[in-house]
CHARMM internal coordinates of N, CA and C (Angstrom, degrees):
IC EDIT
DIST 1 N 1 CA 1.4410
DIST 1 CA 1 C 1.5306
ANGL 1 N 1 CA 1 C 112.19
DIST 1 C 2 N 1.3263
ANGL 1 CA 1 C 2 N 116.81
DIHE 1 N 1 CA 1 C 2 N -9.40
DIST 2 N 2 CA 1.4617
ANGL 1 C 2 N 2 CA 120.17
DIHE 1 CA 1 C 2 N 2 CA -179.98
DIST 2 CA 2 C 1.5199
ANGL 2 N 2 CA 2 C 112.15
DIHE 1 C 2 N 2 CA 2 C -62.35
DIST 2 C 3 N 1.3454
ANGL 2 CA 2 C 3 N 116.42
DIHE 2 N 2 CA 2 C 3 N -38.45
DIST 3 N 3 CA 1.4576
ANGL 2 C 3 N 3 CA 119.82
DIHE 2 CA 2 C 3 N 3 CA 178.28
DIST 3 CA 3 C 1.5109
ANGL 3 N 3 CA 3 C 112.01
DIHE 2 C 3 N 3 CA 3 C -63.60
DIST 3 C 4 N 1.3154
ANGL 3 CA 3 C 4 N 115.89
DIHE 3 N 3 CA 3 C 4 N -36.42
DIST 4 N 4 CA 1.4599
ANGL 3 C 4 N 4 CA 120.89
DIHE 3 CA 3 C 4 N 4 CA 178.23
DIST 4 CA 4 C 1.5279
ANGL 4 N 4 CA 4 C 110.98
DIHE 3 C 4 N 4 CA 4 C -65.95
DIST 4 C 5 N 1.3117
ANGL 4 CA 4 C 5 N 116.65
DIHE 4 N 4 CA 4 C 5 N -42.41
DIST 5 N 5 CA 1.4711
ANGL 4 C 5 N 5 CA 121.40
DIHE 4 CA 4 C 5 N 5 CA 178.86
DIST 5 CA 5 C 1.5229
ANGL 5 N 5 CA 5 C 110.04
DIHE 4 C 5 N 5 CA 5 C -64.89
DIST 5 C 6 N 1.3421
ANGL 5 CA 5 C 6 N 116.91
DIHE 5 N 5 CA 5 C 6 N -44.72
DIST 6 N 6 CA 1.4569
ANGL 5 C 6 N 6 CA 120.75
DIHE 5 CA 5 C 6 N 6 CA 179.28
DIST 6 CA 6 C 1.5253
ANGL 6 N 6 CA 6 C 111.24
DIHE 5 C 6 N 6 CA 6 C -62.84
DIST 6 C 7 N 1.3186
ANGL 6 CA 6 C 7 N 116.94
DIHE 6 N 6 CA 6 C 7 N -44.56
DIST 7 N 7 CA 1.4653
ANGL 6 C 7 N 7 CA 120.97
DIHE 6 CA 6 C 7 N 7 CA 178.89
DIST 7 CA 7 C 1.5126
ANGL 7 N 7 CA 7 C 112.05
DIHE 6 C 7 N 7 CA 7 C -60.44
DIST 7 C 8 N 1.3125
ANGL 7 CA 7 C 8 N 116.41
DIHE 7 N 7 CA 7 C 8 N -42.69
DIST 8 N 8 CA 1.4610
ANGL 7 C 8 N 8 CA 120.96
DIHE 7 CA 7 C 8 N 8 CA 178.81
DIST 8 CA 8 C 1.5242
ANGL 8 N 8 CA 8 C 110.39
DIHE 7 C 8 N 8 CA 8 C -64.00
DIST 8 C 9 N 1.3204
ANGL 8 CA 8 C 9 N 116.94
DIHE 8 N 8 CA 8 C 9 N -41.98
DIST 9 N 9 CA 1.4640
ANGL 8 C 9 N 9 CA 121.16
DIHE 8 CA 8 C 9 N 9 CA 179.49
DIST 9 CA 9 C 1.5278
ANGL 9 N 9 CA 9 C 110.55
DIHE 8 C 9 N 9 CA 9 C -63.64
DIST 9 C 10 N 1.3328
ANGL 9 CA 9 C 10 N 116.71
DIHE 9 N 9 CA 9 C 10 N -47.87
DIST 10 N 10 CA 1.4626
ANGL 9 C 10 N 10 CA 119.73
DIHE 9 CA 9 C 10 N 10 CA -178.86
DIST 10 CA 10 C 1.5275
ANGL 10 N 10 CA 10 C 111.82
DIHE 9 C 10 N 10 CA 10 C -63.39
DIST 10 C 11 N 1.3273
ANGL 10 CA 10 C 11 N 116.62
DIHE 10 N 10 CA 10 C 11 N -37.94
DIST 11 N 11 CA 1.4661
ANGL 10 C 11 N 11 CA 119.65
DIHE 10 CA 10 C 11 N 11 CA 178.76
DIST 11 CA 11 C 1.5195
ANGL 11 N 11 CA 11 C 111.34
DIHE 10 C 11 N 11 CA 11 C -66.94
DIST 11 C 12 N 1.3137
ANGL 11 CA 11 C 12 N 117.00
DIHE 11 N 11 CA 11 C 12 N -36.60
DIST 12 N 12 CA 1.4682
ANGL 11 C 12 N 12 CA 119.33
DIHE 11 CA 11 C 12 N 12 CA -178.48
DIST 12 CA 12 C 1.5213
ANGL 12 N 12 CA 12 C 112.25
DIHE 11 C 12 N 12 CA 12 C -77.61
DIST 12 C 13 N 1.3344
ANGL 12 CA 12 C 13 N 117.89
DIHE 12 N 12 CA 12 C 13 N -22.46
DIST 13 N 13 CA 1.4682
ANGL 12 C 13 N 13 CA 122.20
DIHE 12 CA 12 C 13 N 13 CA -178.20
DIST 13 CA 13 C 1.5284
ANGL 13 N 13 CA 13 C 111.46
DIHE 12 C 13 N 13 CA 13 C -112.17
DIST 13 C 14 N 1.3205
ANGL 13 CA 13 C 14 N 118.26
DIHE 13 N 13 CA 13 C 14 N 28.25
DIST 14 N 14 CA 1.4567
ANGL 13 C 14 N 14 CA 120.69
DIHE 13 CA 13 C 14 N 14 CA -171.34
DIST 14 CA 14 C 1.5241
ANGL 14 N 14 CA 14 C 114.12
DIHE 13 C 14 N 14 CA 14 C -59.28
DIST 14 C 15 N 1.3044
ANGL 14 CA 14 C 15 N 119.47
DIHE 14 N 14 CA 14 C 15 N -36.53
DIST 15 N 15 CA 1.4662
ANGL 14 C 15 N 15 CA 121.03
DIHE 14 CA 14 C 15 N 15 CA 179.59
DIST 15 CA 15 C 1.5202
ANGL 15 N 15 CA 15 C 110.50
DIHE 14 C 15 N 15 CA 15 C -69.54
DIST 15 C 16 N 1.3246
ANGL 15 CA 15 C 16 N 117.90
DIHE 15 N 15 CA 15 C 16 N -42.62
DIST 16 N 16 CA 1.4686
ANGL 15 C 16 N 16 CA 122.05
DIHE 15 CA 15 C 16 N 16 CA -178.57
DIST 16 CA 16 C 1.5287
ANGL 16 N 16 CA 16 C 111.96
DIHE 15 C 16 N 16 CA 16 C -68.92
DIST 16 C 17 N 1.3397
ANGL 16 CA 16 C 17 N 118.04
DIHE 16 N 16 CA 16 C 17 N -31.96
DIST 17 N 17 CA 1.4663
ANGL 16 C 17 N 17 CA 120.11
DIHE 16 CA 16 C 17 N 17 CA -175.68
DIST 17 CA 17 C 1.5250
ANGL 17 N 17 CA 17 C 112.77
DIHE 16 C 17 N 17 CA 17 C -88.69
DIST 17 C 18 N 1.3151
ANGL 17 CA 17 C 18 N 119.78
DIHE 17 N 17 CA 17 C 18 N -10.64
DIST 18 N 18 CA 1.4696
ANGL 17 C 18 N 18 CA 121.45
DIHE 17 CA 17 C 18 N 18 CA -178.48
DIST 18 CA 18 C 1.5173
ANGL 18 N 18 CA 18 C 112.69
DIHE 17 C 18 N 18 CA 18 C -60.38
DIST 18 C 19 N 1.3125
ANGL 18 CA 18 C 19 N 117.61
DIHE 18 N 18 CA 18 C 19 N -31.18
DIST 19 N 19 CA 1.4608
ANGL 18 C 19 N 19 CA 121.06
DIHE 18 CA 18 C 19 N 19 CA -179.08
DIST 19 CA 19 C 1.5291
ANGL 19 N 19 CA 19 C 111.56
DIHE 18 C 19 N 19 CA 19 C -67.74
DIST 19 C 20 N 1.3148
ANGL 19 CA 19 C 20 N 117.48
DIHE 19 N 19 CA 19 C 20 N -33.30
DIST 20 N 20 CA 1.4514
ANGL 19 C 20 N 20 CA 122.13
DIHE 19 CA 19 C 20 N 20 CA -172.09
DIST 20 CA 20 C 1.5258
ANGL 20 N 20 CA 20 C 114.22
DIHE 19 C 20 N 20 CA 20 C -110.02
DIST 20 C 21 N 1.3041
ANGL 20 CA 20 C 21 N 117.55
DIHE 20 N 20 CA 20 C 21 N -20.43
DIST 21 N 21 CA 1.4625
ANGL 20 C 21 N 21 CA 121.23
DIHE 20 CA 20 C 21 N 21 CA -171.69
DIST 21 CA 21 C 1.5226
ANGL 21 N 21 CA 21 C 109.51
DIHE 20 C 21 N 21 CA 21 C -128.62
DIST 21 C 22 N 1.3207
ANGL 21 CA 21 C 22 N 116.63
DIHE 21 N 21 CA 21 C 22 N 124.65
DIST 22 N 22 CA 1.4616
ANGL 21 C 22 N 22 CA 119.71
DIHE 21 CA 21 C 22 N 22 CA 179.65
DIST 22 CA 22 C 1.5241
ANGL 22 N 22 CA 22 C 112.65
DIHE 21 C 22 N 22 CA 22 C -103.21
DIST 22 C 23 N 1.3398
ANGL 22 CA 22 C 23 N 116.75
DIHE 22 N 22 CA 22 C 23 N -21.64
DIST 23 N 23 CA 1.4673
ANGL 22 C 23 N 23 CA 120.01
DIHE 22 CA 22 C 23 N 23 CA -179.77
DIST 23 CA 23 C 1.5205
ANGL 23 N 23 CA 23 C 109.85
DIHE 22 C 23 N 23 CA 23 C -155.19
DIST 23 C 24 N 1.3265
ANGL 23 CA 23 C 24 N 115.43
DIHE 23 N 23 CA 23 C 24 N 157.28
DIST 24 N 24 CA 1.4626
ANGL 23 C 24 N 24 CA 121.61
DIHE 23 CA 23 C 24 N 24 CA 176.08
DIST 24 CA 24 C 1.5278
ANGL 24 N 24 CA 24 C 107.79
DIHE 23 C 24 N 24 CA 24 C -146.35
DIST 24 C 25 N 1.3248
ANGL 24 CA 24 C 25 N 115.56
DIHE 24 N 24 CA 24 C 25 N 148.31
DIST 25 N 25 CA 1.4657
ANGL 24 C 25 N 25 CA 120.81
DIHE 24 CA 24 C 25 N 25 CA 177.88
DIST 25 CA 25 C 1.5175
ANGL 25 N 25 CA 25 C 108.26
DIHE 24 C 25 N 25 CA 25 C -127.95
DIST 25 C 26 N 1.3129
ANGL 25 CA 25 C 26 N 115.98
DIHE 25 N 25 CA 25 C 26 N 121.51
DIST 26 N 26 CA 1.4557
ANGL 25 C 26 N 26 CA 121.27
DIHE 25 CA 25 C 26 N 26 CA 179.51
DIST 26 CA 26 C 1.5221
ANGL 26 N 26 CA 26 C 108.27
DIHE 25 C 26 N 26 CA 26 C -104.89
DIST 26 C 27 N 1.3162
ANGL 26 CA 26 C 27 N 116.27
DIHE 26 N 26 CA 26 C 27 N 128.28
DIST 27 N 27 CA 1.4643
ANGL 26 C 27 N 27 CA 121.65
DIHE 26 CA 26 C 27 N 27 CA -177.18
DIST 27 CA 27 C 1.5232
ANGL 27 N 27 CA 27 C 109.57
DIHE 26 C 27 N 27 CA 27 C -113.88
DIST 27 C 28 N 1.2981
ANGL 27 CA 27 C 28 N 115.51
DIHE 27 N 27 CA 27 C 28 N 137.10
DIST 28 N 28 CA 1.4533
ANGL 27 C 28 N 28 CA 122.81
DIHE 27 CA 27 C 28 N 28 CA 174.76
DIST 28 CA 28 C 1.5227
ANGL 28 N 28 CA 28 C 113.11
DIHE 27 C 28 N 28 CA 28 C 64.18
DIST 28 C 29 N 1.2985
ANGL 28 CA 28 C 29 N 116.10
DIHE 28 N 28 CA 28 C 29 N 43.71
DIST 29 N 29 CA 1.4611
ANGL 28 C 29 N 29 CA 121.18
DIHE 28 CA 28 C 29 N 29 CA 176.07
DIST 29 CA 29 C 1.5318
ANGL 29 N 29 CA 29 C 107.80
DIHE 28 C 29 N 29 CA 29 C -91.96
DIST 29 C 30 N 1.3294
ANGL 29 CA 29 C 30 N 117.98
DIHE 29 N 29 CA 29 C 30 N 126.42
DIST 30 N 30 CA 1.4653
ANGL 29 C 30 N 30 CA 119.14
DIHE 29 CA 29 C 30 N 30 CA -178.68
DIST 30 CA 30 C 1.5283
ANGL 30 N 30 CA 30 C 111.60
DIHE 29 C 30 N 30 CA 30 C -69.10
DIST 30 C 31 N 1.3196
ANGL 30 CA 30 C 31 N 116.30
DIHE 30 N 30 CA 30 C 31 N 138.37
DIST 31 N 31 CA 1.4597
ANGL 30 C 31 N 31 CA 121.22
DIHE 30 CA 30 C 31 N 31 CA 177.34
DIST 31 CA 31 C 1.5285
ANGL 31 N 31 CA 31 C 109.82
DIHE 30 C 31 N 31 CA 31 C -69.53
DIST 31 C 32 N 1.3183
ANGL 31 CA 31 C 32 N 115.10
DIHE 31 N 31 CA 31 C 32 N -41.95
DIST 32 N 32 CA 1.4612
ANGL 31 C 32 N 32 CA 121.32
DIHE 31 CA 31 C 32 N 32 CA 177.71
DIST 32 CA 32 C 1.5310
ANGL 32 N 32 CA 32 C 106.99
DIHE 31 C 32 N 32 CA 32 C -115.34
DIST 32 C 33 N 1.3090
ANGL 32 CA 32 C 33 N 116.71
DIHE 32 N 32 CA 32 C 33 N 107.93
DIST 33 N 33 CA 1.4664
ANGL 32 C 33 N 33 CA 121.84
DIHE 32 CA 32 C 33 N 33 CA -174.89
DIST 33 CA 33 C 1.5282
ANGL 33 N 33 CA 33 C 111.34
DIHE 32 C 33 N 33 CA 33 C -60.41
DIST 33 C 34 N 1.3048
ANGL 33 CA 33 C 34 N 117.65
DIHE 33 N 33 CA 33 C 34 N -40.06
DIST 34 N 34 CA 1.4648
ANGL 33 C 34 N 34 CA 120.49
DIHE 33 CA 33 C 34 N 34 CA -177.03
DIST 34 CA 34 C 1.5298
ANGL 34 N 34 CA 34 C 111.06
DIHE 33 C 34 N 34 CA 34 C -66.62
DIST 34 C 35 N 1.3288
ANGL 34 CA 34 C 35 N 117.60
DIHE 34 N 34 CA 34 C 35 N -42.44
DIST 35 N 35 CA 1.4743
ANGL 34 C 35 N 35 CA 120.72
DIHE 34 CA 34 C 35 N 35 CA 177.24
DIST 35 CA 35 C 1.5289
ANGL 35 N 35 CA 35 C 110.43
DIHE 34 C 35 N 35 CA 35 C -66.52
DIST 35 C 36 N 1.3262
ANGL 35 CA 35 C 36 N 116.68
DIHE 35 N 35 CA 35 C 36 N -39.38
DIST 36 N 36 CA 1.4650
ANGL 35 C 36 N 36 CA 120.54
DIHE 35 CA 35 C 36 N 36 CA 178.26
DIST 36 CA 36 C 1.5127
ANGL 36 N 36 CA 36 C 111.87
DIHE 35 C 36 N 36 CA 36 C -61.42
DIST 36 C 37 N 1.3203
ANGL 36 CA 36 C 37 N 116.25
DIHE 36 N 36 CA 36 C 37 N -42.04
DIST 37 N 37 CA 1.4604
ANGL 36 C 37 N 37 CA 121.01
DIHE 36 CA 36 C 37 N 37 CA 178.95
DIST 37 CA 37 C 1.5231
ANGL 37 N 37 CA 37 C 110.69
DIHE 36 C 37 N 37 CA 37 C -65.94
DIST 37 C 38 N 1.3252
ANGL 37 CA 37 C 38 N 116.71
DIHE 37 N 37 CA 37 C 38 N -40.28
DIST 38 N 38 CA 1.4684
ANGL 37 C 38 N 38 CA 120.18
DIHE 37 CA 37 C 38 N 38 CA 178.03
DIST 38 CA 38 C 1.5243
ANGL 38 N 38 CA 38 C 111.16
DIHE 37 C 38 N 38 CA 38 C -60.00
DIST 38 C 39 N 1.3375
ANGL 38 CA 38 C 39 N 117.17
DIHE 38 N 38 CA 38 C 39 N -43.16
DIST 39 N 39 CA 1.4597
ANGL 38 C 39 N 39 CA 119.40
DIHE 38 CA 38 C 39 N 39 CA -176.80
DIST 39 CA 39 C 1.5274
ANGL 39 N 39 CA 39 C 111.57
DIHE 38 C 39 N 39 CA 39 C -69.40
DIST 39 C 40 N 1.3223
ANGL 39 CA 39 C 40 N 117.83
DIHE 39 N 39 CA 39 C 40 N -35.56
DIST 40 N 40 CA 1.4663
ANGL 39 C 40 N 40 CA 120.84
DIHE 39 CA 39 C 40 N 40 CA 178.76
DIST 40 CA 40 C 1.5260
ANGL 40 N 40 CA 40 C 110.97
DIHE 39 C 40 N 40 CA 40 C -65.76
DIST 40 C 41 N 1.3257
ANGL 40 CA 40 C 41 N 116.90
DIHE 40 N 40 CA 40 C 41 N -30.71
DIST 41 N 41 CA 1.4583
ANGL 40 C 41 N 41 CA 120.86
DIHE 40 CA 40 C 41 N 41 CA -176.22
DIST 41 CA 41 C 1.5242
ANGL 41 N 41 CA 41 C 113.55
DIHE 40 C 41 N 41 CA 41 C -83.79
DIST 41 C 42 N 1.3285
ANGL 41 CA 41 C 42 N 118.10
DIHE 41 N 41 CA 41 C 42 N -3.94
DIST 42 N 42 CA 1.4642
ANGL 41 C 42 N 42 CA 120.00
DIHE 41 CA 41 C 42 N 42 CA 177.30
DIST 42 CA 42 C 1.5301
ANGL 42 N 42 CA 42 C 108.46
DIHE 41 C 42 N 42 CA 42 C -69.79
DIST 42 C 43 N 1.3361
ANGL 42 CA 42 C 43 N 117.93
DIHE 42 N 42 CA 42 C 43 N 140.08
DIST 43 N 43 CA 1.4731
ANGL 42 C 43 N 43 CA 121.13
DIHE 42 CA 42 C 43 N 43 CA -173.54
DIST 43 CA 43 C 1.5253
ANGL 43 N 43 CA 43 C 115.13
DIHE 42 C 43 N 43 CA 43 C -54.53
DIST 43 C 44 N 1.3229
ANGL 43 CA 43 C 44 N 118.62
DIHE 43 N 43 CA 43 C 44 N -46.27
DIST 44 N 44 CA 1.4719
ANGL 43 C 44 N 44 CA 120.70
DIHE 43 CA 43 C 44 N 44 CA -176.84
DIST 44 CA 44 C 1.5237
ANGL 44 N 44 CA 44 C 110.52
DIHE 43 C 44 N 44 CA 44 C -64.87
DIST 44 C 45 N 1.3119
ANGL 44 CA 44 C 45 N 116.85
DIHE 44 N 44 CA 44 C 45 N -49.90
DIST 45 N 45 CA 1.4579
ANGL 44 C 45 N 45 CA 120.57
DIHE 44 CA 44 C 45 N 45 CA -178.83
DIST 45 CA 45 C 1.5205
ANGL 45 N 45 CA 45 C 110.61
DIHE 44 C 45 N 45 CA 45 C -63.71
DIST 45 C 46 N 1.3271
ANGL 45 CA 45 C 46 N 116.55
DIHE 45 N 45 CA 45 C 46 N -40.97
DIST 46 N 46 CA 1.4608
ANGL 45 C 46 N 46 CA 121.38
DIHE 45 CA 45 C 46 N 46 CA 179.67
DIST 46 CA 46 C 1.5309
ANGL 46 N 46 CA 46 C 110.59
DIHE 45 C 46 N 46 CA 46 C -61.37
DIST 46 C 47 N 1.3280
ANGL 46 CA 46 C 47 N 117.26
DIHE 46 N 46 CA 46 C 47 N -41.73
DIST 47 N 47 CA 1.4615
ANGL 46 C 47 N 47 CA 121.55
DIHE 46 CA 46 C 47 N 47 CA 178.77
DIST 47 CA 47 C 1.5294
ANGL 47 N 47 CA 47 C 110.87
DIHE 46 C 47 N 47 CA 47 C -63.29
DIST 47 C 48 N 1.3285
ANGL 47 CA 47 C 48 N 116.59
DIHE 47 N 47 CA 47 C 48 N -45.94
DIST 48 N 48 CA 1.4625
ANGL 47 C 48 N 48 CA 120.05
DIHE 47 CA 47 C 48 N 48 CA 179.95
DIST 48 CA 48 C 1.5286
ANGL 48 N 48 CA 48 C 111.44
DIHE 47 C 48 N 48 CA 48 C -64.52
DIST 48 C 49 N 1.3132
ANGL 48 CA 48 C 49 N 116.76
DIHE 48 N 48 CA 48 C 49 N -41.86
DIST 49 N 49 CA 1.4547
ANGL 48 C 49 N 49 CA 120.94
DIHE 48 CA 48 C 49 N 49 CA 178.94
DIST 49 CA 49 C 1.5189
ANGL 49 N 49 CA 49 C 110.86
DIHE 48 C 49 N 49 CA 49 C -64.04
DIST 49 C 50 N 1.3249
ANGL 49 CA 49 C 50 N 117.45
DIHE 49 N 49 CA 49 C 50 N -43.90
DIST 50 N 50 CA 1.4618
ANGL 49 C 50 N 50 CA 121.11
DIHE 49 CA 49 C 50 N 50 CA 179.56
DIST 50 CA 50 C 1.5257
ANGL 50 N 50 CA 50 C 111.60
DIHE 49 C 50 N 50 CA 50 C -64.08
DIST 50 C 51 N 1.3336
ANGL 50 CA 50 C 51 N 117.20
DIHE 50 N 50 CA 50 C 51 N -40.00
DIST 51 N 51 CA 1.4706
ANGL 50 C 51 N 51 CA 120.19
DIHE 50 CA 50 C 51 N 51 CA 177.71
DIST 51 CA 51 C 1.5166
ANGL 51 N 51 CA 51 C 110.44
DIHE 50 C 51 N 51 CA 51 C -60.40
DIST 51 C 52 N 1.3139
ANGL 51 CA 51 C 52 N 116.50
DIHE 51 N 51 CA 51 C 52 N -45.01
DIST 52 N 52 CA 1.4630
ANGL 51 C 52 N 52 CA 121.31
DIHE 51 CA 51 C 52 N 52 CA 179.74
DIST 52 CA 52 C 1.5261
ANGL 52 N 52 CA 52 C 110.59
DIHE 51 C 52 N 52 CA 52 C -63.11
DIST 52 C 53 N 1.3064
ANGL 52 CA 52 C 53 N 117.15
DIHE 52 N 52 CA 52 C 53 N -46.83
DIST 53 N 53 CA 1.4651
ANGL 52 C 53 N 53 CA 120.78
DIHE 52 CA 52 C 53 N 53 CA -178.88
DIST 53 CA 53 C 1.5255
ANGL 53 N 53 CA 53 C 111.73
DIHE 52 C 53 N 53 CA 53 C -62.39
DIST 53 C 54 N 1.3238
ANGL 53 CA 53 C 54 N 117.26
DIHE 53 N 53 CA 53 C 54 N -41.88
DIST 54 N 54 CA 1.4708
ANGL 53 C 54 N 54 CA 121.05
DIHE 53 CA 53 C 54 N 54 CA 179.51
DIST 54 CA 54 C 1.5246
ANGL 54 N 54 CA 54 C 110.17
DIHE 53 C 54 N 54 CA 54 C -66.02
DIST 54 C 55 N 1.3175
ANGL 54 CA 54 C 55 N 117.56
DIHE 54 N 54 CA 54 C 55 N -42.76
DIST 55 N 55 CA 1.4701
ANGL 54 C 55 N 55 CA 121.32
DIHE 54 CA 54 C 55 N 55 CA 179.27
DIST 55 CA 55 C 1.5398
ANGL 55 N 55 CA 55 C 110.21
DIHE 54 C 55 N 55 CA 55 C -60.05
DIST 55 C 56 N 1.3166
ANGL 55 CA 55 C 56 N 116.94
DIHE 55 N 55 CA 55 C 56 N -45.55
DIST 56 N 56 CA 1.4635
ANGL 55 C 56 N 56 CA 120.27
DIHE 55 CA 55 C 56 N 56 CA -179.85
DIST 56 CA 56 C 1.5293
ANGL 56 N 56 CA 56 C 111.74
DIHE 55 C 56 N 56 CA 56 C -68.13
DIST 56 C 57 N 1.3100
ANGL 56 CA 56 C 57 N 116.94
DIHE 56 N 56 CA 56 C 57 N -35.44
DIST 57 N 57 CA 1.4643
ANGL 56 C 57 N 57 CA 120.48
DIHE 56 CA 56 C 57 N 57 CA 177.31
DIST 57 CA 57 C 1.5272
ANGL 57 N 57 CA 57 C 110.55
DIHE 56 C 57 N 57 CA 57 C -64.90
DIST 57 C 58 N 1.3228
ANGL 57 CA 57 C 58 N 117.32
DIHE 57 N 57 CA 57 C 58 N -41.00
DIST 58 N 58 CA 1.4607
ANGL 57 C 58 N 58 CA 120.71
DIHE 57 CA 57 C 58 N 58 CA 177.44
DIST 58 CA 58 C 1.5293
ANGL 58 N 58 CA 58 C 111.45
DIHE 57 C 58 N 58 CA 58 C -62.43
DIST 58 C 59 N 1.3188
ANGL 58 CA 58 C 59 N 116.54
DIHE 58 N 58 CA 58 C 59 N -38.72
DIST 59 N 59 CA 1.4663
ANGL 58 C 59 N 59 CA 119.85
DIHE 58 CA 58 C 59 N 59 CA 177.94
DIST 59 CA 59 C 1.5294
ANGL 59 N 59 CA 59 C 110.48
DIHE 58 C 59 N 59 CA 59 C -61.54
DIST 59 C 60 N 1.3144
ANGL 59 CA 59 C 60 N 116.10
DIHE 59 N 59 CA 59 C 60 N -42.40
DIST 60 N 60 CA 1.4666
ANGL 59 C 60 N 60 CA 120.66
DIHE 59 CA 59 C 60 N 60 CA 179.58
DIST 60 CA 60 C 1.5211
ANGL 60 N 60 CA 60 C 110.22
DIHE 59 C 60 N 60 CA 60 C -64.82
DIST 60 C 61 N 1.3260
ANGL 60 CA 60 C 61 N 116.65
DIHE 60 N 60 CA 60 C 61 N -43.72
DIST 61 N 61 CA 1.4549
ANGL 60 C 61 N 61 CA 120.65
DIHE 60 CA 60 C 61 N 61 CA -178.78
DIST 61 CA 61 C 1.5260
ANGL 61 N 61 CA 61 C 112.45
DIHE 60 C 61 N 61 CA 61 C -67.13
DIST 61 C 62 N 1.3254
ANGL 61 CA 61 C 62 N 117.41
DIHE 61 N 61 CA 61 C 62 N -35.07
DIST 62 N 62 CA 1.4636
ANGL 61 C 62 N 62 CA 121.10
DIHE 61 CA 61 C 62 N 62 CA 178.20
DIST 62 CA 62 C 1.5242
ANGL 62 N 62 CA 62 C 112.04
DIHE 61 C 62 N 62 CA 62 C -65.22
DIST 62 C 63 N 1.3264
ANGL 62 CA 62 C 63 N 116.31
DIHE 62 N 62 CA 62 C 63 N -34.36
DIST 63 N 63 CA 1.4646
ANGL 62 C 63 N 63 CA 120.00
DIHE 62 CA 62 C 63 N 63 CA 178.55
DIST 63 CA 63 C 1.5051
ANGL 63 N 63 CA 63 C 110.21
DIHE 62 C 63 N 63 CA 63 C -67.31
END
COOR INIT
IC SEED 1 N 1 CA 1 C
IC BUILD
């Protein structure tokens, strides 16, 4: 959902960001936010996502 938040922010601040930003690329933004939220909340997907996030957080902390 981070890409969705960033896209919304850039769209709302388009005049202010034109001076500093010429392009942006949003990856993995859900087309339908409600369906995307439903799929993230499913137990299997949630478990896999949490495992990935924890693993990456540990890598950051180890550094």
